[in-house]
C-alpha positions, 0 to 999 in steps of 0.5 A: 499499499502506498502511504499518502503524506499530507501537504504542509498547506493542508496542515496549516488550514486545519490549525487555522480552522481549529483556532477560529473554532476555539475563538468563536466558542470562547466569544460565545461563552463570554457573550452569554455568561453575563446574561445567564446570571441575570435571570429574575427569580419568581415572586412568592407570597411569604408571611413575615413575623417580626418588627419592621426595622427599616424601609428604603425607597428607591425614588421618594417622588415616584408613588410606584417606585420600588425599594426594600424593607427589613422585617425581623432581620430579613431584607425584603425587596419590593419591586416596582 
């Protein structure tokens, strides 16, 4: 049997294609990693027992503004 040898130009294109694929994959991972961390949680109904310690309002001039409050040592976030 006759063995075939690859040309150097073919090996260069294979390395180039692999490099492009790795860089594209790295860019894809970097572009989507920030968005995956920002998935909002679901709203739940919870009864808090304790005294109201403090209330923080994001914009006091807006009646629909969100904020947060501390009830019994637990921070509760109130969305807008």
